[in-house]
C-alpha positions in Angstrom: 5.8 26.2 11.0 6.2 26.5 14.8 7.2 29.9 16.2 8.5 29.9 19.8 7.4 33.2 21.3 10.6 34.0 23.1 12.4 33.7 19.7 9.8 35.9 18.0 10.2 38.6 20.7 13.8 39.0 19.7 12.7 40.3 16.3 9.3 41.8 16.8 7.6 43.8 19.5 5.4 41.0 21.0 3.9 42.2 24.4 5.3 40.3 27.4 1.9 39.0 28.3 0.9 37.9 24.8 0.0 34.3 24.4 0.3 32.1 21.3 -3.4 32.6 20.6 -2.8 36.4 20.6 0.1 36.1 18.2 -1.9 33.8 15.8 -4.8 36.3 15.9 -2.5 39.0 14.6 -1.0 36.8 11.9 -4.4 35.7 10.7 -5.1 39.3 9.8 -2.3 39.3 7.3 -3.3 36.0 5.6 -1.5 33.3 7.6 -3.5 30.4 8.9 -3.5 29.3 12.5 -2.9 25.6 13.2 -2.1 24.8 16.8 -0.7 26.0 20.1 2.2 24.2 21.7 2.3 24.9 25.4 4.2 22.2 27.3 3.1 23.4 30.7 -0.5 22.6 29.8 0.3 18.8 30.0 2.9 18.9 32.7 2.3 19.1 36.5 5.0 19.0 39.1 6.9 18.1 41.2 9.5 17.8 38.5 12.9 18.6 39.9 16.7 18.3 39.4 18.1 15.2 40.9 21.6 13.6 41.1 22.4 9.9 40.7 24.1 8.7 43.9 24.2 5.0 43.1 23.5 2.8 40.1 23.3 -1.0 40.2 22.7 -2.9 37.0 20.4 -5.9 37.5 20.0 -8.4 34.6 16.4 -9.7 34.2 15.1 -13.1 33.0 13.7 -11.5 29.9 17.2 -10.4 28.9 16.7 -6.8 29.8 19.1 -5.0 32.1 17.6 -2.4 34.5 19.3 0.1 36.8 18.3 0.3 40.4 19.3 3.9 41.4 19.3 6.1 44.4 18.8 9.7 43.4 19.2 12.8 45.6 16.4 15.4 44.9 17.3 18.0 47.5 20.6 19.7 48.2 23.0 17.7 50.4 22.3 18.4 54.0 18.9 19.9 53.3 15.6 18.3 54.3 12.8 17.3 51.9 10.0 19.8 52.2 7.7 18.0 49.8 5.2 15.5 51.3 3.1 12.8 49.9 2.9 9.1 49.2 6.2 7.8 47.9 8.3 11.0 48.7 11.1 10.0 51.0 11.7 12.6 53.8 15.5 11.9 53.5 15.5 13.5 50.0 16.8 10.4 48.4 14.5 8.4 46.1 14.8 4.8 44.9 14.1 4.7 41.2 14.1 2.0 38.5 15.5 3.2 35.2 15.8 1.3 31.9 18.1 3.9 30.2 21.9 3.6 30.2 23.1 7.0 29.0 23.9 8.3 32.5 26.6 7.8 35.2 26.8 8.1 38.9 27.1 11.8 39.7 25.0 13.0 36.7 22.2 15.5 37.3 19.0 14.4 35.7 15.3 15.3 35.5 13.3 13.5 38.2 9.5 13.3 38.2 8.4 12.7 41.8 5.2 10.9 42.9 2.3 13.2 42.3 3.7 14.5 39.0 1.5 14.3 35.9 3.1 13.9 32.4 1.5 14.2 28.9 -1.3 11.8 28.2 -2.4 12.1 31.9 0.4 9.7 32.9 0.5 10.0 36.7 3.7 9.2 38.7 3.1 7.0 41.7 5.3 4.6 43.7 5.0 1.1 42.3 6.7 -2.2 42.9 8.6 -3.5 39.9 11.6 -5.8 39.3 11.7 -6.5 43.1 11.9 -2.8 44.2 9.6 0.0 44.9 10.3 2.7 42.3 9.2 6.1 43.7 9.6 8.4 40.7 11.0 8.4 37.2 14.1 9.8 35.5 12.5 11.3 32.4 13.3 11.4 28.7 12.4 14.3 26.4 9.5 12.3 24.9 8.1 11.4 28.3 8.0 15.1 29.1 6.4 16.0 25.7 9.5 17.9 24.6 10.2 15.9 21.5 10.5 12.4 20.0 13.8 11.5 21.6 13.4 8.4 23.7 16.9 6.9 23.3 17.8 8.0 26.9 16.9 10.2 29.7 17.6 13.9 29.9 21.0 14.6 31.5 21.8 18.2 32.3 25.5 17.6 31.5 24.5 17.0 27.9 22.5 20.3 28.0 25.5 22.3 29.2 23.9 22.9 32.6 24.9 22.3 36.2 21.8 23.3 38.2 21.2 23.2 41.9 19.6 20.0 43.3 15.9 20.1 44.0 15.1 23.2 42.0 12.2 23.1 39.6 13.5 21.5 36.3 10.8 23.0 34.0 12.3 26.5 33.6 15.7 24.9 32.9 14.1 22.9 30.0 12.5 25.9 28.5 9.0 24.5 28.9 7.7 27.8 30.3 7.9 29.1 26.7 5.1 28.4 24.2 4.9 28.3 20.4 2.3 29.3 17.8 2.0 26.9 14.9 0.9 28.4 11.6 0.2 26.9 8.1 2.4 28.5 5.5 0.8 28.5 2.0 3.0 27.6 -1.0 3.4 31.3 -2.1 4.6 32.5 1.3 7.9 30.5 1.6 9.6 33.4 3.4 7.4 32.7 6.4 9.3 29.5 7.0 11.6 31.5 9.2 11.4 33.6 12.4 12.6 36.4 10.2 9.7 36.2 7.9 7.0 35.7 10.6 8.4 38.6 12.6 8.1 40.8 9.6 4.5 39.8 9.1 3.7 40.3 12.8 5.2 43.8 12.6 3.0 44.5 9.6 -0.1 43.2 11.3 0.4 45.2 14.5 2.0 48.3 13.0 5.1 47.9 15.2 8.8 47.9 14.5 10.6 44.9 13.0 14.2 44.0 13.8 15.7 42.0 10.9 18.0 39.3 12.3 19.9 39.2 9.0 20.9 42.9 9.5 22.4 42.1 12.8 24.9 39.8 11.2 28.2 41.4 10.2 29.6 39.5 7.3 33.4 39.2 7.3 34.9 39.3 3.8 36.7 35.9 3.4 40.3 35.8 2.3 41.5 32.9 0.2 39.0 30.3 -0.9 38.3 27.4 1.4 37.7 25.2 -1.6 37.2 25.6 -5.3 33.6 25.8 -6.5 32.3 25.5 -10.0 28.6 25.9 -11.0 28.3 23.7 -14.1 24.6 23.2 -15.0 24.7 22.0 -18.6 21.0 21.0 -18.6 19.0 23.8 -16.8 15.3 23.2 -16.4 13.3 25.8 -18.4 16.5 27.6 -19.1 17.1 28.4 -15.4 20.3 27.3 -13.8 19.9 25.0 -10.8 22.3 27.0 -8.6 23.1 30.6 -9.0 24.9 31.3 -5.7 27.2 29.0 -3.6 28.7 30.5 -0.4 31.3 28.6 1.5 32.9 29.3 4.9 35.3 27.3 7.0 35.6 26.7 10.8 38.3 24.6 12.4 39.3 23.4 15.8 35.8 22.4 16.9 35.7 21.0 20.5 34.4 17.4 20.2 33.0 17.7 23.8 31.0 20.8 23.0 27.3 20.3 23.4 24.2 22.3 22.3 23.3 24.9 24.9 20.0 24.3 26.7 18.5 27.5 25.3 19.1 26.5 21.7 18.1 22.9 22.3 14.8 23.9 23.9 14.0 26.4 21.2 14.6 23.7 18.6 12.4 21.2 20.4 9.6 23.7 20.8 10.0 24.4 17.0 9.5 20.7 16.4 13.2 19.9 15.7 15.1 17.2 17.5 18.5 18.3 18.9 21.2 16.0 17.7 24.7 17.6 17.9 26.1 21.0 18.1 26.9 21.2 14.4 23.5 19.9 13.2 21.7 22.0 15.7 23.5 25.2 14.6 22.6 24.4 11.0 18.9 23.9 11.9 18.9 27.0 14.2 20.1 29.3 11.5 17.7 27.8 8.9 14.8 28.4 11.3 16.0 31.9 12.1 16.8 33.2 8.6 15.0 30.8 6.3 18.3 29.7 4.6 19.0 26.0 4.6 22.6 25.2 5.3 24.7 22.1 4.9 27.9 21.2 6.9 30.6 19.0 5.4 33.5 17.3 7.3 36.2 19.2 5.5 38.7 16.4 5.9 36.5 14.1 3.9 36.2 16.3 0.8 38.3 15.3 -2.2 39.2 18.2 -4.5 37.0 21.0 -5.7 33.2 21.2 -5.5 31.2 21.0 -8.7 27.5 21.7 -8.8 26.1 19.8 -11.8 23.3 17.6 -13.1 23.4 13.8 -12.5 24.4 11.3 -15.1 21.6 8.8 -15.7 22.1 5.8 -13.4 24.6 7.6 -11.1 24.2 6.6 -7.4 24.5 8.4 -4.1 24.1 7.2 -0.5 22.4 9.9 1.4 22.5 10.8 5.1 19.6 8.4 5.8 21.7 5.5 4.7 19.8 4.8 1.5 21.5 4.3 -1.8 19.6 6.3 -4.4 19.7 5.9 -8.2 19.8 9.4 -9.6 17.9 11.0 -12.4 19.4 13.2 -15.1 17.4 16.2 -13.8 18.8 15.8 -10.2 21.1 18.6 -9.2 24.2 17.3 -7.4 27.0 18.6 -5.2 30.1 16.6 -6.2 33.8 16.5 -5.7 36.5 14.5 -7.3 35.1 11.3 -5.8 31.7 11.8 -7.3 28.3 12.8 -5.8 28.4 14.0 -2.2 24.9 15.4 -1.9 21.5 16.0 -3.5 21.6 19.8 -3.8 19.2 21.5 -1.5 17.6 18.2 -0.4 19.9 16.0 1.6 23.7 15.5 2.0 25.7 12.4 1.3 26.8 10.0 4.0 30.5 10.1 2.9 31.0 13.7 4.0 28.8 13.7 7.0 29.9 15.6 10.1 30.6 13.2 13.0 31.9 13.3 16.5 35.4 13.2 15.2 35.0 16.2 12.9 37.3 19.1 13.7 37.0 21.2 10.6 33.6 22.1 9.0 32.9 23.5 5.6 29.7 25.4 5.6 27.5 25.5 2.4 24.9 28.2 2.0 23.5 28.1 -1.5 20.6 29.4 -3.6 18.9 26.8 -5.7 16.2 26.9 -8.4 12.8 26.1 -6.8 11.5 24.0 -9.7 14.5 21.8 -9.7 14.3 21.3 -5.9 10.6 20.5 -6.0 11.1 17.9 -8.7 14.0 16.2 -7.0 12.2 16.1 -3.7 9.1 14.4 -5.1 11.1 12.1 -7.4 13.1 10.7 -4.4 10.3 11.1 -1.8 12.6 13.1 0.4 10.6 15.8 2.2 12.8 17.7 4.6 12.9 21.1 6.3 15.5 22.2 3.7 13.6 21.0 0.7 10.4 22.6 2.0 12.1 26.0 1.9 14.2 25.5 -1.3 11.2 24.4 -3.4 9.3 27.6 -2.4 12.2 30.0 -3.0 14.8 31.3 -0.6 16.2 34.9 -0.4 19.2 35.1 -2.7 20.7 37.9 -0.6 20.7 36.1 2.8 23.1 33.2 1.8 26.3 35.0 3.0 24.6 36.2 6.2 23.4 32.7 7.1 26.9 31.3 6.5 28.4 34.0 8.8 25.7 33.4 11.4 26.7 29.7 11.5 30.4 30.6 11.7 29.7 32.9 14.7 27.7 30.3 16.6 30.2 27.5 16.0 33.0 29.8 17.2 31.0 30.9 20.3 29.5 27.6 21.3 31.8 25.0 19.8 35.2 26.5 20.6 36.0 26.7 16.9 38.1 29.2 15.0 37.0 31.1 11.9 39.8 30.4 9.4 38.7 33.4 7.3 38.7 31.2 4.3 35.6 30.9 2.1 34.0 31.9 -1.2 31.0 33.3 -2.9 30.4 31.9 -6.3 27.5 33.0 -8.6 25.9 36.0 -10.2 23.3 38.2 -8.5 20.1 38.1 -10.5 18.6 41.3 -11.8 16.0 42.7 -9.4 12.4 42.2 -10.4 10.7 45.5 -11.3 6.9 45.5 -11.8 4.9 48.3 -13.4 1.8 49.2 -11.3 -0.6 51.7 -12.8 -2.3 54.2 -10.5 -5.7 53.0 -9.6 -5.1 49.4 -10.6 -5.7 48.1 -7.0 -9.0 49.9 -6.7 -10.1 48.7 -10.1 -9.2 45.1 -9.4 -10.4 44.8 -5.7 -13.3 47.2 -5.7 -12.0 49.3 -2.8 -10.9 52.9 -3.2 -7.4 52.7 -1.7 -5.7 56.0 -0.9 -2.3 56.7 -2.3 -0.8 56.5 1.1 -2.3 53.1 1.8 -0.8 51.7 -1.5 2.6 53.1 -0.9 2.8 52.2 2.8 1.7 48.6 2.1 4.3 48.1 -0.6 7.0 49.6 1.6 5.9 47.4 4.4 6.6 44.2 2.5 10.0 45.5 1.4 9.3 47.0 -2.0 11.0 50.1 -3.3 8.6 52.3 -5.2 9.7 54.7 -7.9 6.6 56.9 -8.3 5.5 57.9 -11.8 2.9 60.2 -13.2 0.5 57.4 -14.1 2.5 54.2 -13.4 4.8 53.3 -10.5 7.9 51.1 -11.0 8.0 48.7 -8.0 11.2 46.8 -7.2 10.3 43.6 -5.5 12.4 42.5 -2.4 14.7 39.5 -2.8 12.8 37.4 -0.3 9.5 37.6 -2.2 10.0 35.5 -5.4 6.3 35.0 -5.6 5.7 38.6 -6.6 6.4 39.2 -10.3 3.2 40.8 -11.8 1.0 43.7 -10.9 -1.7 41.5 -9.5 0.7 40.1 -6.9 1.3 43.7 -5.7 -2.4 44.4 -5.6 -2.9 41.3 -3.5 -0.4 42.6 -1.0 -2.1 45.9 -0.8 -5.5 44.2 -0.2 -4.0 41.9 2.4 -2.3 44.6 4.4 -5.0 47.2 4.3 -7.3 44.4 5.4 -9.5 41.8 3.7 -12.3 43.0 5.9 -12.3 46.3 3.9 -13.5 44.5 0.8 -17.3 44.7 0.6 -19.4 41.6 0.2 -21.7 42.5 -2.7 -23.8 40.0 -4.6 -23.6 40.7 -8.3 -26.9 41.5 -10.0 -27.7 39.3 -12.9 -28.5 41.4 -16.0 -32.0 41.1 -17.3 -32.5 38.2 -19.7 -29.6 36.2 -18.3 -29.6 33.1 -16.1 -29.7 29.4 -17.0 -29.8 28.5 -20.6 -32.6 26.5 -22.0 -30.4 23.3 -22.1 -29.4 23.9 -18.5 -33.0 24.3 -17.4 -34.0 21.1 -19.3 -31.2 19.1 -17.6 -32.4 20.2 -14.2 -36.0 19.3 -15.0 -34.9 15.8 -16.0 -32.9 15.3 -12.9 -35.6 16.7 -10.7 -38.2 14.5 -12.4 -36.3 11.3 -11.7 -35.7 12.2 -8.1 -39.4 13.0 -7.7 -40.2 9.5 -9.2 -38.3 8.0 -6.3 -34.9 7.3 -7.8 -31.6 8.2 -6.2 -29.1 10.4 -8.0 -25.4 9.2 -7.9 -22.2 10.4 -9.4 -19.9 7.6 -10.9 -16.3 7.9 -12.0 -16.0 8.7 -15.7 -13.1 6.2 -16.0 -14.0 2.7 -17.3 -12.2 -0.2 -18.9 -11.8 -0.9 -22.6 -14.1 -3.9 -22.3 -16.9 -1.9 -20.6 -16.8 0.7 -23.4 -16.9 -2.1 -26.0 -19.9 -3.8 -24.3 -22.1 -0.8 -23.6 -20.9 1.6 -26.2 -22.1 -0.4 -29.3 -25.3 -2.2 -29.9 -23.7 -5.0 -32.0 -21.0 -7.3 -30.6 -17.7 -6.8 -32.4 -18.3 -3.2 -33.4 -15.3 -1.0 -32.9 -15.9 1.6 -30.2 -13.6 4.6 -30.3 -12.7 5.9 -26.8 -10.3 8.4 -25.2 -7.4 6.8 -23.5 -5.9 8.7 -20.5 -2.2 9.5 -20.4 -2.1 9.2 -16.6 -5.0 7.0 -15.5 -5.6 6.4 -11.8 -5.8 2.7 -12.7 -4.3 0.9 -15.7 -7.5 -1.2 -16.1 -9.8 1.8 -16.0 -7.8 4.0 -18.2 -10.5 5.1 -20.7 -13.2 7.8 -20.6 -16.7 6.4 -20.7 -18.8 6.3 -23.8 -21.9 5.2 -21.7 -23.1 6.0 -18.3 -24.2 2.5 -17.5 -20.8 1.0 -16.5 -20.5 3.4 -13.6 -24.1 3.0 -12.5 -23.9 -0.7 -12.6 -20.6 -0.7 -10.6 -22.4 1.3 -7.9 -25.3 -1.1 -8.0 -23.0 -4.1 -7.8 -21.1 -2.6 -4.8 -24.3 -1.9 -3.0 -25.6 -5.4 -3.7 -22.4 -6.9 -2.3 -23.1 -5.1 0.9 -26.7 -6.3 1.2 -28.4 -3.4 -0.5 -29.9 -5.3 -3.5 -33.0 -3.1 -4.0 -31.8 0.1 -5.7 -33.1 2.6 -8.2 -30.1 4.8 -9.3 -29.7 7.5 -11.9 -27.1 9.8 -13.2 -26.9 12.7 -15.7 -23.5 13.4 -17.1 -21.2 13.7 -20.1 -19.9 10.8 -22.2 -16.9 11.1 -24.5 -17.2 10.2 -28.1 -14.0 10.9 -30.1 -14.1 11.6 -33.8 -11.5 11.0 -36.5 -9.2 13.7 -35.0 -8.2 13.6 -31.3 -5.8 16.2 -29.9 -3.8 18.8 -31.8 -0.4 18.7 -33.5 1.2 20.9 -30.9 0.3 22.9 -27.8 0.4 26.7 -28.0 3.3 28.4 -26.3 2.6 29.7 -22.8 2.4 33.4 -21.8 0.1 34.5 -24.6 -3.4 34.0 -25.7 -3.6 31.4 -28.5 -4.7 32.6 -31.9 -8.2 31.9 -33.3 -6.6 29.3 -35.6 -4.9 27.5 -32.7 -8.1 27.6 -30.6 -10.0 26.1 -33.6 -7.5 23.4 -33.9 -7.6 22.6 -30.2 -11.4 22.5 -30.2 -11.4 20.3 -33.3 -9.3 17.8 -31.4 -11.7 17.5 -28.5 -14.1 14.5 -28.4 -17.8 15.1 -28.7 -19.3 15.2 -25.2 -23.1 14.8 -25.3 -25.1 14.9 -22.0 -26.8 11.5 -21.3 -29.3 10.4 -18.7 -29.3 6.9 -17.5 -30.9 4.8 -14.8 -30.4 1.3 -13.3 -33.3 -0.5 -11.5 -32.2 -3.5 -9.4 -34.0 -5.9 -7.1 -37.5 -5.1 -5.8 -39.7 -2.1 -6.8 -41.6 -2.5 -3.5 -41.4 -4.7 -0.5 -45.1 -5.7 -0.4 -46.0 -3.5 2.5 -49.5 -2.2 3.2 -51.1 -5.0 1.3 -49.4 -4.3 -2.1 -47.9 -7.3 -3.8 -44.2 -7.5 -3.9 -42.9 -6.7 -7.3 -39.4 -6.7 -9.0 -38.2 -4.0 -11.3 -38.5 -5.0 -15.0 -38.3 -3.7 -18.6 -41.6 -1.8 -18.3 -40.2 0.4 -15.5 -37.2 1.3 -17.6 -39.6 2.3 -20.4 -41.6 4.4 -18.0 -38.5 6.3 -17.1 -37.7 6.9 -20.8 -41.3 8.2 -21.3 -41.0 10.4 -18.3 -37.8 12.0 -19.6 -39.5 12.7 -23.0 -42.6 14.1 -21.3 -40.5 16.4 -19.2 -38.8 17.8 -22.3 -42.0 17.9 -24.4 -40.5 15.6 -26.9 -42.1 12.7 -28.8 -40.4 9.4 -28.1 -41.1 6.4 -30.3 -40.5 3.0 -28.7 -39.6 0.0 -31.0 -38.4 -3.5 -30.5 -34.6 -3.2 -30.2 -31.4 -5.2 -29.9 -28.3 -4.4 -27.9 -25.6 -6.8 -26.8 -25.8 -5.5 -23.2 -29.6 -6.1 -23.0 -31.9 -9.2 -22.8 -32.5 -10.4 -26.4 -36.2 -10.2 -26.1 -36.7 -7.4 -23.6 -34.9 -4.5 -25.2 -36.5 -1.4 -26.6 -35.0 1.0 -29.2 -35.8 4.7 -28.4 -36.2 7.1 -31.3 -37.2 10.7 -31.8 -40.2 11.5 -34.0 -37.7 11.9 -36.9 -36.4 8.3 -36.3 -33.1 9.3 -34.7 -31.8 6.8 -32.2 -31.5 8.3 -28.8 -31.1 5.3 -26.5 -32.1 1.9 -25.3 -34.2 0.6 -22.4 -35.0 -2.8 -21.1 -33.7 -5.6 -18.9 -30.0 -6.3 -19.0 -28.5 -9.6 -20.4 -28.9 -12.5 -17.9 -25.3 -13.6 -18.5 -24.0 -10.2 -17.5 -26.1 -10.0 -14.4 -25.0 -13.5 -13.3 -21.3 -12.7 -13.9 -21.6 -9.5 -11.8 -23.8 -10.9 -9.0 -26.7 -8.5 -9.7 -30.3 -9.4 -9.2 -32.1 -11.1 -12.1 -34.2 -8.9 -14.3 -32.2 -5.8 -13.4 -33.4 -3.1 -15.8 -31.6 -0.1 -17.3 -32.2 2.9 -19.6 -29.9 5.4 -21.2 -31.0 8.4 -23.2 -29.0 10.8 -25.3 -30.7 13.8 -23.6 -29.0 16.3 -25.8 -30.4 14.7 -29.0 -33.8 14.3 -27.4 -33.9 17.9 -26.3 -32.9 19.0 -29.8 -36.0 17.2 -31.1 -38.3 18.9 -28.6 -40.1 22.2 -29.3 -38.4 25.3 -27.9 -41.3 25.9 -25.5 -43.9 23.4 -24.1 -47.4 24.5 -24.7 -49.9 23.1 -22.2 -52.8 21.2 -23.8 -56.3 22.5 -23.4 -58.3 20.6 -20.7 -61.6 19.7 -22.2 -64.6 19.8 -19.9 -66.6 17.5 -22.2 -66.9 13.8 -21.4 -64.8 11.1 -23.0 -66.0 8.3 -25.2 -64.1 5.0 -24.8 -64.0 2.1 -27.3 -61.9 -1.0 -27.5 -60.5 -2.8 -30.5 -58.8 -6.2 -30.9 -56.6 -6.8 -33.9 -55.1 -10.0 -35.1 -51.6 -9.4 -36.5 -48.5 -11.4 -37.3 -46.8 -12.5 -34.1 -43.5 -10.9 -35.1 -45.0 -7.4 -35.5 -44.1 -5.2 -32.5 -47.2 -3.9 -30.6 -45.7 -0.4 -30.6 -45.9 -0.2 -34.4 -49.6 -1.1 -34.3 -50.2 1.4 -31.5 -48.6 4.1 -33.5 -50.7 3.3 -36.5 -53.9 3.4 -34.5 -52.9 6.8 -33.1 -52.2 8.1 -36.6 -55.4 6.7 -38.1 -57.8 7.8 -35.4 -57.0 11.5 -36.0 -57.3 14.5 -33.7 -60.2 13.2 -31.6 -58.1 10.4 -30.1 -56.9 11.5 -26.7 -55.2 8.3 -25.6 -54.5 4.7 -26.8 -53.2 2.0 -24.6 -52.4 -1.7 -25.1 -54.1 -3.8 -22.4 -53.9 -7.4 -23.8 -51.6 -9.6 -25.9 -53.3 -12.9 -26.5 -51.8 -16.0 -28.2 -53.7 -19.2 -27.8 -57.0 -21.0 -28.7 -58.8 -19.3 -31.5 -55.8 -17.6 -32.8 -53.9 -19.1 -35.7 -50.3 -20.2 -35.1 -47.9 -17.4 -36.0 -50.4 -14.7 -35.1 -51.4 -12.8 -32.0 -54.3 -10.7 -30.8 -53.6 -7.2 -29.5 -56.3 -5.4 -27.6 -56.2 -1.6 -27.3 -58.3 0.8 -25.3 -59.0 4.0 -27.2 -60.3 7.2 -25.5 -61.8 10.0 -27.6 -62.7 13.5 -26.6 -63.5 16.8 -28.4 -62.6 20.2 -27.0 -65.8 21.9 -28.1 -68.6 19.3 -27.7 -69.8 16.0 -26.4 -68.9 13.3 -29.0 -71.6 11.1 -30.2 -71.2 7.3 -30.4 -71.2 7.5 -34.2 -68.3 10.1 -34.2 -66.2 7.9 -31.8 -67.0 4.8 -33.9 -66.0 6.5 -37.1 -62.7 7.5 -35.7 -62.2 3.9 -34.4 -62.9 2.5 -37.8 -60.5 4.9 -39.5 -57.8 3.6 -37.1 -58.6 0.0 -37.9 -58.6 0.6 -41.7 -55.1 2.1 -41.5 -53.9 -0.8 -39.4 -55.4 -3.2 -42.0 -53.7 -1.4 -44.9 -50.3 -1.1 -43.2 -50.0 -4.3 -41.3 -52.7 -6.7 -42.7 -54.5 -6.6 -39.3 -58.0 -8.1 -39.0 -60.5 -7.1 -36.4 -61.3 -9.8 -33.9 -65.0 -10.2 -33.0 
């Protein structure tokens, strides 16, 4: 919202020397946000003067363009040119090339002489073009930075001015004024007007406010200008789309009447493009009072006006020339011919005011904000009118805005107020809010005085009926955003000053802080980062095929998933049941851009729906759901366990510093799984596994000590890697960290560090080739007893000396006691116990 300072000064006591920056500094104090300063003089440098076209010769060019070679007087006739410089003719007559055609000989225009500088550091110099030396330029509004109009040059006749030749043109164009641009938040729609901003400025500075609406004297209309019926048979949320419709009529408009320069320049500075007197008056009143208006050519209306909802499939051609198919929720302005406007959004082309219009019907209506917002978004029709209507407009100002438009059309357009009009609708009951004494202090934490509370509420326009313990506060009509006590408290805090609210860090009660599960998740994430992996966050939205591939170990198994009602992409319309699809998509995207060596991980929720998804009905709004309703809602939510996953792609190192280059493989994925279990203090059993997304022979099944499946690790399936252009032997691991944590002890007890030496022994066992090495390792650990500190597989041999169908597994066993140095016999006894159990359980034989 742009606020020209000269306009603001008419309604608020802004000091004469105040700049736009000063005004914005005051408005920021009451919660408005500064955006920009619009100061045309900052980008303009003279000489820019009034000139008069003496001659105009049209010269067709080879490219089909017709240019005008003009002589333009830039000093009064008989006077001498006092300006000097390259290209400035001492005679006071400049030769200028102009491509515009909206002027005639004798017209007074804006002339930028050599030496002038225009926005964009465009410097005016004499230059030879089209066979002439053009010493200056007749400027358009856009060239001067006054707006977007570039259809022709600025002609003072069109601005209603007849200035003296040679005088400085900038004051005539209003560019000595400046504007402050503010951002208006959705709940402050009343600030989309000079009236609203002036009120806020007065509150910020403690000065007087002059309400422009109170300066309008509304004449009581006689007979109706046209019949009006409010007929909303399908109100949204039970609220009628229109509850007030004011009409006024002005006739005898002068078709030659133009927008006065002061109004045109204020509109330009406010960001509006002056078009015609009728349109400009409508926009001027809207900017001043915040009430959107619409003008109809009275002679094009057919019968009475009916405000109703659209019939499905009904069509309307709007002012922008587009034919729009209407929705049943759209609110329309209609007459006997059908739709003539989208209520509060945009008028129809059939009743548009044109140059031939002599009689205007003025509409000033109050529409439901929800209905306006939906229609605007549905038809993609953002406009200054819809911007205000969707935020809520003051019900009480509609008749004053209509009268203000009548007065301006009579004064500037030579029209006559016919005295005919109407005011259809029912005034809504005022909003009264109960505000307990002390509620503001309790909510904000500042001990406001009674005087501060009452003066703040009065300042925003509230009427307070004081009570013994509770005040009854009547909210002003221009503040539809205030309807509960907290809204009033917010106004008190805003006006007394946000800086009065202390910044106090809350003290955590003893024993609080992160839960055990939260601390465990952080330890896991930190451990993987410390191991050199990079944490990423992937979208939780995946395709149905991705869920089916990664969400089930066996191909063809049904995978239940949550389908989104409004997905960002139709293909990726399901919530993930595994973290791997998102991680692999990130790895694939990096690989496609040349980053093929990656080690990525993510911790996050997956979504596993049960038999019941959703609830039979949603609870009604405005009240806390019952315990039964909450239980039903919770029962319909999918299970959301926290998983940890990693993808290792490309090279683990680049062979620098003499180390051999090595690719990531299944062993690295298993190490990450072991690291996660170690961090949690949980026991993780690793077994030969099978999963459709993993390599058939390089996949491990990860289980807790109780045998519960908590994930898979290994190398991904070669076919999948090839199809997605990922490096061969890309490895992955995914753990159900919630289940793994549940199997871990509540607290991790550090093991005693023995100071006694270790005893190491090796054992080689011949077993069936199909027997997983992990099972043998587990058996040895179990059989060796408490003296065993570590067991590790260091060889898997299949060849000469080993019968076909068998293999030799060699393990290194390390024994240590906490209270003594082990003897060789003690270590050997423990080793033999381990071998005996392996023989009994797996048929293993010791290899000599």
